[in-house]
C-alpha positions, 0 to 999 in steps of 0.5 A: 500500500505504501508503494501505491501511495508514493506513486500517487504523491509523485503523479498527482502534485496538481497546482494552479493552471498557468496560461500558455499560448498554443498554435499551429504553423502551416504554409498556404497549402495547410501543410505543417512547417516542421521546425519553424521558430517561435519566440517572443519579441526581444526575448530568447523565450521560444520554441520549435514547431513539432512534426504536426505543426503545433507549438506551445509557448509560455506567457509567464513574465511576458510584457511585450505580447508579440510572437515572431514566427519564422521559417527558412524560405518563408516571410516571417510574421509577427502576431499580437496577442490580446486575449487569445489562447490559441492561434493559427499562423500561415506563412507565405513563401519567399520569391527571392531564391538567391538569398541563402538562409539556414533552416532550423530543423527543416532537414529531411531527416532530423532529431527533434529538440523538443521531444524528451525522448530522442526521436529521429524523424525520417520525413517524406522528403528523405524517403524520395532519396532511395527506391523505398519500395516498401517499409523495409527499404526505407532505412538506407539513409540512416544508421540507427535501424538495420534491415536484415534478411532472415530467410534468403529463400522468401526474402523475409526481413526484420528491422534491427535496433542496437544489434538485436533481433527485430522482435525486440523493437516495437513497430507501430503503424500510426501508433498501433501495434499491428506488426505482431505474431504472424505479421512480424515475418513479412509485415514490414514488407507489406507497406509500400513506401509511397504510403509512408509519410514520416517515420519516428525512430526511438532507441532504448526505453520509451513511453509506457503508453503503447505497451510493455514491449520496445526493449531495444527501441520503437519505430512508429510509421505514420501513414499518409494523412488525407489532410497533408497529401496530394489529391492524386499520386501515381507511382510506377517502378521496375528494376532489372529483375523485371519486378514491377510495382504500381501505387495509386493514392487519391485523397478527398475532403468533405465538409468535416471529413477527409479521406485517402484511398491507396491501392498497391500491387507488386508483380513477380520478377523473372527467374534468375540464378547468377551464382548457379546454386540452382536456387532463385536469387530472389523470390517471385512476389505477388502482392495486392493491398488496399488502404483507406484512412478517414479523418475528422477534426483536430486533436489539438482543438476542443471537441471531437476528433477521429482517425480511422484506418482500414487495410487489406493485404493479399500476398504470395511468395514463391522461392526455391530451386529454379525447377520448383513447381508449386502445383506438383512439388509443394510438400514433396521431395521432388524439388525444393521450394518455399511458398507463403500465401496469406491474407490480412484485413485490419482496422484501427481508430484513434477517437477522442474528445478534448473537453477544454485546454486541460482535459482530453479523453482518447480511445485507441483500438485496433484489430487484425486477422491473418490466415497463412499457409506456407510450405518449407520444402516438405514442411507444411506450416498453416496458421491463423491469428486474431489480434485485438488491442484497446486503450482508453486514456485520460490526458490532463494538462496541469499547472503550466506545462505538465501532462498526466496520462492515465488509462487502461489497456487490453490485449487479445491474441489467439494464434493457432499453428499447425506443423506437418511433414510430407515426405520427411526423410530425416525424422523430425519430431516437432510436428503438431498443433501449437495454440497460444491464447493471450489476454492481457489487461493493463493499467498505466500512468505517465507524467511529463514534467516541463520546467524552465520553458521546456529546457528540462523535461522528465517523463516518469511512467509505470504500467501494470499488466496481468498475463492470463498465463504468466501473471503480473508484470510491472514495467517502470520507465523514466526519460530525462531531457536537458537543454544546456543551450539552444544548440545542445541537448542531453537525454538519459533513459532507463526502463524495463520491457518484456514480451512473450515469444512466438517461436515459429512465426518469428523464427521461420528458419526453424521450419526451413532448416533440416534440424529437429526442434527440441523445446526443453521446457516451458518458455517464459516471457523474455525480460530485459533492462535498457538504459542509455544516454544521448548528446545532440549538438547543433551548429548554425552558421551563415551558410552551413548547418551541422548536427552532431549526435552521440549515444550509448545504450545497454540492454541486459536480458533477465531471460532470453530465448535464443535457439541453440544450434551448436550443441548438436548440428542436427538439432535446435534446442529451445530453452530459457537463458537466464545467464548474461546476455548483453547488447552494448551499442554506441553510435556517433553521427555528424551531418552537414548542410551547405547553402541548403544545396549539399547535404552530407552525413556519416554515422559510425556504429559499434555493436557488442552483442554477446552472451556469457556461456561457461564463463566465456564471452560468445558474440552472437552471429550475423552482427557486424561489430563495426558499421559505417554509413555515409550519405551525400545529397545535392539539390539546387535551389530551383529543385528541378533535380537532385542526386543522392548517394549512400555508402554502407561499410560492414565490418567482420561478422561472427558466423554460425558454428558449423565445425561439426558438419562435414568439411564441405558443409562448413563455413569460416568463423567470420565473414569478410568486410564489405561495402555497398554503394547506392545512388539515385538521380531524380528529375522533377517537373511541376507534376512529374518526377522521374527517378533512376537508381542503382543499388549495390553499384559494384555488385558485391554478393555473398555467393551460394549463401545456402548451406548444402544447396546440393542436397536440400532435403539432407541433414545439413541444409540451412538457409539462415547463413546470410551475412551479406547481399545475395541478389547483386547489382539492382538498377531501377527506374520509376516515376511519380505523377502528382496532382494537388 
């Protein structure tokens, strides 16, 4: 009881509300001017416009009530405040393009200075600098997230943060947990790049509002908003493998509602086998998806507001040997192939009512269902999943700048998996039905303190969740931000996280491998502690803007489930690991922009991801200890064309243990360092963009990455030994046609 009384004292020190001015800054098309500068006349008291175009500035101690609003390339405006509590500012674009002005956080990719959590923002402009065919391909120009191939045959990908598997970072779609369970394996690939508006990347411990996960970080993908998108967009793309994509976006505004409809299809490539291992270099992918979002009202204004999203995906992937025939060979030992076919409808909403400047009620809900049938050689994996999520919270703005959020959440997951073997020649024993049913009610409370005009911000949060099988878990987290000056920001964070494992849907290589799977005990939830620090320093000169950022995060698992492939080369042992399992991640980044024309950035990552086994430090495989990412962009002021290039250098990686295999099926202990260079040129007209690019210009490939490809139904066949690119050079061509 003492513990709960202490929490109440911490979270409810309410006092007299002090008035502040809130507002929104847009251009003449109602698009938010992210990073616009706000300050009172003749003072240094001010702030920065956030990613939604909103700001808040204190009235305390202000005598001259005139606000100056400025943004690079736009005419500044001065607003006289009388008795307003909320204002709307629309800036007009300058016509003199010969004047060079330095932007304030107007970059296509930046780190927010006002968020207590270190948040890297990838904007829509940044996404046009690479092919970005799907969400997994949207991270070529940054160093925090590493897209990694988890199954070379079907080209399944995950998004890693801090060198840890993608299951440990939480991927949200418009703030909703829609990438879980079955959707984890291919979910990040089903979202076309043209549907993405902004991406927010946060490392380490995050807010407790979205749940108890996000052990290594969080990726929130904001999809196109009907209020801020073109009225019509047509995008077409093809590459030298003859894979094709078409995307059509259409938005429309009614009296109170606005909507956007997005159609997408991917059509399969031709068959290629450059390394002559009899396996396709890339799978044959067919996808159809339809997305629709409705929006009404503004969450920063009094009254009702609502956002509703609906999406449907139907996808098929076919990989394997060149002669594989899905009609005659699926589930047999005639020819090896992998096929994945699934359909997924989903719906979500964020609906709320702002009663006044202090009180805001919000309901967040989502649900999706997936029906999947897959073949991995002679192994048949059939699964169905139903997932539902609900969150009801109350937001209270108290005193001057503090916000308290409290609420209830509920998660439901029903996952039915069936594994069977057709012509099995190696005696695997793990076939059968696996059923998982989770019901997890939870309570959370989180307070954001802001002092000295947001120079200091502190988030303290805790949530309590009750799992219907494993009992109650308490998840505390805290994040502190301090602005030493206008240009220097420091942050520290600490917190815990936990998750339950979905063994086969998150580890499809177990199904593809010839190893037998042995589950030795009841698999408990994975739990970890994460803490870290970040320092960001910005330099504003006459014709140059620079940003330096350094961060370090440490993740220490209290329990982790990681397949043991080393004890027996013919088996994968699955058990709880409660020993030392640690990830240390350091990142240093320096970025420059010159004359608003040239942008350059270099990022260095050091990853030390290991376990202590029998008093010996063992690095986890397929993690480069050292990694360097560099980007270069050139865009003249007339914006009629731009050139973008990114370079990725990967150091040595420890590979999987294969010394117990016959010598012809062994790999070296470590991989070789390698470099991948990508480039793109874009020509722009008023309504049309044409872009041509090349990924992996120098055609580096890991040749014959499949172990024992000569005998795919034998005991040493393994598709998980991928440490580098396998498809080689990719040349692509695309166009974007826009109206409105």
